[in-house]
C-alpha positions in Angstrom: 49.4 -49.6 -56.6 46.7 -50.9 -54.2 47.6 -52.3 -50.8 48.1 -56.1 -50.8 45.3 -56.6 -48.4 42.8 -54.4 -50.2 39.8 -56.1 -51.7 39.1 -55.8 -55.5 37.0 -52.8 -56.6 34.1 -55.1 -57.4 33.8 -56.5 -53.9 30.4 -55.5 -52.6 31.6 -54.0 -49.4 34.3 -51.9 -51.1 31.9 -50.8 -53.8 29.4 -49.7 -51.2 32.0 -47.4 -49.8 33.0 -46.0 -53.2 29.4 -45.7 -54.5 28.7 -42.2 -53.0 31.8 -40.9 -54.7 30.8 -42.4 -58.1 27.3 -41.0 -57.9 28.9 -37.6 -57.1 31.0 -38.0 -60.2 27.8 -38.5 -62.3 26.2 -35.4 -60.8 29.4 -33.3 -61.4 29.5 -34.4 -65.0 25.9 -33.6 -65.5 26.2 -30.1 -64.0 29.2 -29.3 -66.2 27.3 -30.6 -69.3 24.3 -28.4 -68.4 26.5 -25.3 -67.9 28.4 -25.8 -71.2 25.1 -26.4 -73.0 23.8 -23.1 -71.6 26.9 -21.5 -73.0 26.0 -22.8 -76.5 28.7 -25.5 -76.6 28.1 -28.6 -78.7 29.2 -31.9 -77.2 31.3 -34.0 -79.6 32.5 -37.6 -79.4 36.0 -38.0 -80.9 37.2 -41.5 -81.7 40.1 -42.8 -79.7 42.1 -44.5 -82.5 44.5 -42.1 -84.2 47.4 -42.2 -86.6 49.4 -40.1 -84.1 48.7 -40.0 -80.4 50.3 -36.6 -80.0 53.8 -35.3 -80.5 55.1 -34.2 -77.1 58.4 -35.7 -76.0 57.3 -36.9 -72.6 53.8 -38.3 -73.6 53.8 -42.1 -74.0 51.0 -43.8 -75.9 49.4 -47.2 -76.2 50.0 -48.7 -79.7 47.8 -51.2 -81.6 47.4 -52.4 -85.1 44.4 -51.8 -87.4 44.0 -54.7 -89.8 42.3 -53.7 -93.0 40.3 -55.8 -95.4 43.6 -56.5 -97.2 44.9 -58.2 -94.0 47.8 -55.7 -93.7 48.4 -54.3 -90.2 48.7 -50.6 -89.9 50.1 -49.0 -86.7 47.6 -46.9 -84.8 47.5 -45.4 -81.3 45.0 -44.7 -78.6 44.9 -40.9 -78.3 46.5 -39.2 -75.4 44.1 -36.3 -75.9 41.2 -35.6 -78.4 43.0 -32.4 -79.4 43.8 -33.2 -83.0 40.3 -34.4 -83.8 38.7 -31.5 -82.1 40.8 -28.9 -83.9 39.8 -30.6 -87.2 36.2 -29.9 -86.1 37.1 -26.3 -85.6 38.5 -26.2 -89.1 35.3 -27.8 -90.3 33.3 -24.8 -88.9 32.4 -25.6 -85.3 32.8 -22.7 -82.9 32.2 -24.0 -79.3 32.8 -27.7 -78.7 33.5 -29.9 -75.7 34.1 -33.6 -75.1 34.3 -35.9 -72.1 36.9 -38.3 -73.7 38.6 -41.4 -72.4 42.3 -41.0 -73.1 45.3 -43.3 -72.6 48.8 -42.5 -71.4 51.5 -45.1 -70.7 54.1 -44.8 -67.9 51.6 -43.1 -65.7 50.3 -44.8 -62.6 49.8 -43.5 -59.1 47.4 -41.7 -56.7 46.8 -39.0 -59.3 47.4 -41.1 -62.4 45.6 -43.8 -64.2 46.7 -45.2 -67.6 43.2 -44.7 -68.8 41.3 -41.6 -67.5 38.6 -39.1 -68.5 39.5 -35.7 -69.9 37.2 -32.8 -70.3 38.4 -30.8 -73.3 36.7 -27.7 -74.7 37.4 -25.0 -77.4 36.2 -21.5 -78.0 36.8 -20.2 -81.6 37.6 -16.5 -81.9 38.0 -15.9 -78.1 41.0 -14.9 -76.0 42.6 -17.8 -74.0 42.1 -15.9 -70.7 38.3 -16.6 -71.0 39.2 -20.2 -70.2 40.3 -19.0 -66.7 36.7 -18.2 -66.0 35.5 -21.5 -67.4 37.9 -23.4 -65.0 36.6 -21.4 -62.1 33.0 -22.4 -63.0 33.9 -26.1 -63.1 35.4 -25.9 -59.6 32.3 -24.2 -58.2 29.9 -26.6 -59.9 31.9 -29.7 -58.8 31.9 -28.4 -55.2 28.2 -27.5 -55.2 26.9 -30.8 -56.4 29.3 -32.7 -54.2 28.2 -30.7 -51.2 31.8 -29.6 -50.5 32.7 -26.3 -48.9 36.4 -26.9 -49.8 38.4 -29.0 -52.2 40.7 -31.4 -50.4 43.7 -33.6 -51.1 46.3 -35.0 -48.6 45.5 -32.4 -45.9 45.5 -29.5 -48.3 42.4 -27.3 -48.8 41.3 -24.9 -51.6 38.2 -22.7 -51.7 36.4 -23.6 -55.0 34.3 -20.5 -54.7 37.2 -18.1 -54.6 38.4 -16.2 -57.7 41.6 -18.0 -58.9 44.9 -16.2 -58.3 46.9 -15.7 -61.5 50.7 -16.0 -61.4 53.1 -16.3 -64.3 55.6 -19.2 -64.5 58.5 -16.8 -64.3 57.0 -15.2 -61.1 56.5 -18.7 -59.5 60.1 -19.7 -60.3 61.4 -16.5 -58.7 59.2 -16.8 -55.6 59.4 -20.5 -54.8 62.7 -21.6 -56.4 64.8 -18.5 -56.5 65.4 -18.9 -60.3 65.2 -16.3 -63.0 63.7 -18.5 -65.7 63.3 -16.0 -68.5 67.1 -15.3 -68.2 67.6 -18.8 -69.6 65.3 -18.1 -72.7 65.8 -16.3 -75.9 62.5 -16.5 -77.8 61.9 -20.2 -78.0 65.6 -21.0 -77.6 66.9 -22.0 -74.2 70.2 -21.9 -72.3 70.6 -25.2 -70.4 73.9 -24.2 -68.8 72.4 -21.0 -67.2 69.4 -22.9 -65.9 71.5 -25.7 -64.6 73.8 -23.3 -62.7 70.8 -21.5 -61.1 69.1 -24.8 -60.1 72.3 -26.2 -58.6 72.8 -23.0 -56.5 69.3 -23.7 -55.1 70.2 -27.3 -54.2 68.2 -29.0 -56.9 69.6 -32.4 -57.7 70.1 -33.0 -61.4 71.3 -35.8 -63.6 74.3 -35.1 -65.8 72.3 -35.5 -69.0 69.3 -33.4 -68.0 68.3 -30.9 -70.7 66.7 -27.6 -70.2 63.2 -29.1 -70.2 64.2 -31.8 -67.8 65.5 -29.2 -65.3 62.5 -27.0 -65.6 60.2 -30.0 -65.0 62.2 -31.1 -61.9 62.1 -27.6 -60.4 58.4 -27.2 -61.2 57.5 -30.5 -59.5 59.8 -30.3 -56.5 59.9 -26.6 -55.7 56.9 -24.8 -57.3 53.9 -27.1 -57.6 53.7 -27.9 -53.9 52.9 -24.2 -53.2 50.2 -23.8 -55.8 46.4 -23.7 -55.2 46.4 -23.6 -51.4 43.5 -21.6 -49.9 42.3 -20.5 -53.3 42.8 -21.9 -56.9 45.8 -20.7 -58.9 46.3 -20.2 -62.6 50.0 -20.6 -63.6 50.1 -18.5 -66.7 52.5 -17.8 -69.6 54.7 -20.8 -69.8 58.1 -20.4 -71.6 57.6 -20.6 -75.3 59.9 -23.6 -75.4 57.4 -25.5 -73.1 54.3 -24.7 -75.2 54.6 -26.6 -78.5 50.9 -26.1 -79.3 50.4 -22.5 -78.1 50.8 -19.1 -79.6 53.7 -16.9 -78.5 52.6 -14.1 -76.2 52.2 -10.8 -78.1 54.3 -8.7 -75.7 57.0 -11.2 -74.8 58.5 -13.7 -77.3 60.0 -15.8 -74.5 56.5 -16.6 -73.2 53.5 -18.3 -74.7 49.7 -18.3 -74.2 49.7 -21.4 -72.1 48.4 -21.9 -68.5 47.7 -24.6 -66.0 45.1 -24.7 -63.2 46.1 -25.8 -59.7 44.1 -26.6 -56.6 45.5 -28.2 -53.4 48.9 -28.5 -55.1 47.3 -30.6 -57.9 47.4 -29.7 -61.6 43.9 -29.9 -62.9 43.9 -28.3 -66.4 46.2 -27.2 -69.2 45.0 -24.5 -71.6 46.3 -22.6 -74.6 45.8 -19.8 -77.1 46.1 -22.3 -79.9 48.8 -22.2 -82.5 47.3 -22.3 -86.1 50.5 -21.9 -88.2 51.0 -25.3 -89.9 54.7 -24.7 -90.8 55.5 -23.6 -87.3 53.5 -26.5 -85.8 55.4 -29.0 -87.9 58.7 -27.5 -86.9 57.8 -27.7 -83.2 56.6 -31.3 -83.5 59.8 -32.3 -85.2 61.8 -30.8 -82.4 59.7 -32.6 -79.8 60.1 -35.9 -81.6 63.9 -35.4 -81.9 63.9 -34.9 -78.1 61.8 -38.1 -77.7 64.3 -40.1 -79.7 67.2 -38.7 -77.6 65.6 -39.6 -74.3 63.4 -42.7 -75.1 64.7 -43.9 -78.4 61.3 -43.7 -80.2 59.1 -41.3 -82.1 55.5 -41.0 -83.1 54.4 -40.1 -86.7 53.0 -36.7 -87.5 49.2 -36.4 -88.3 49.5 -34.9 -91.7 45.7 -34.5 -91.8 45.8 -32.4 -88.7 48.6 -30.2 -90.1 46.6 -29.7 -93.2 43.5 -28.8 -91.2 45.4 -26.1 -89.2 45.5 -23.9 -92.2 41.7 -23.7 -92.0 41.3 -23.5 -88.3 40.2 -20.1 -86.9 42.0 -18.4 -83.9 40.8 -20.3 -80.8 41.4 -21.0 -77.2 41.3 -24.6 -75.8 41.8 -26.4 -72.6 42.0 -30.0 -71.2 40.9 -30.8 -67.6 41.5 -34.0 -65.8 37.9 -34.8 -64.8 38.7 -37.6 -62.4 41.1 -35.3 -60.5 38.4 -32.7 -60.2 36.0 -35.3 -58.8 38.8 -36.5 -56.4 39.2 -33.0 -54.9 35.5 -32.3 -54.7 34.8 -35.6 -52.9 38.0 -35.7 -50.9 38.9 -39.1 -52.4 42.5 -40.1 -51.5 43.4 -41.5 -55.0 42.1 -41.5 -58.6 40.9 -45.2 -58.5 38.3 -44.3 -56.0 36.4 -42.1 -58.4 36.6 -44.3 -61.5 33.7 -46.7 -61.9 35.8 -49.6 -63.1 39.4 -48.8 -62.3 42.3 -50.7 -63.8 43.1 -53.7 -61.6 46.5 -52.9 -59.9 49.2 -55.5 -60.3 
């Protein structure tokens, strides 16, 4: 929310103050495009309208109706990520692709959240997901270089964008920062809510009576773990529990963990990456579980994209990642909130 006495973004005086940040945004985007092009990536432009916006329980989409020539309305959604469309392109034979896509997520508004924002998403067919760690490090360096920043900054926190990211597993982070043995509450992709609840309560985490395992994990992550991540140097939070990685392959050496990671700087989550799941039957099962959880919590579900599930059978092994581009610009320019680095931000109520 903007302060009541703040002028609109189109006010000439306010725009003059924001303009250097917006021009830095353009330079950062151009530098990343140039780097990806030099790595033989092809830029693609996925459409935003989709039959399914994604099937994660806590993602909330914008719905609309497509009216055909017959005059009959058909429910469609603005995508929460270009993921399904880009994986179809991998199935079609593309090997290295990226997109700067506008995406839409409801129930998200604040200094780090805009209902509409820009996501940089990229995929590498036939490559290990840990190669994405290096990609993320490159983006941090390029953003800082073209913005003329020695450090990334947010709310008094600093992070060296030129330092090699530290890598820590989710299980290690929960032990170190929350005193919780997370893997003891997992059995493959199955979870033990009672054990996690007991551990969290011992550590003084306040929980609701109906919080499930995923709710408790999220609460501990946000309150006890994330504030410690990415200070001084970037951090890769690697190997999420399999139950929290609906689109990722299980880890080969530990069935309780998956090939999923997140990038942090200054305590801010910047990117979410995967070794991609390509088993259509398993993906369908996971989506159905996610939608059952969505119904339990929010009383609604989104349809499955049957075309996407069909394409998975033809998709090669791949690694993919999505990065919040506006957040990267924020940290490189030291902007206090996301609206300052969006050319035409959504007018606050």
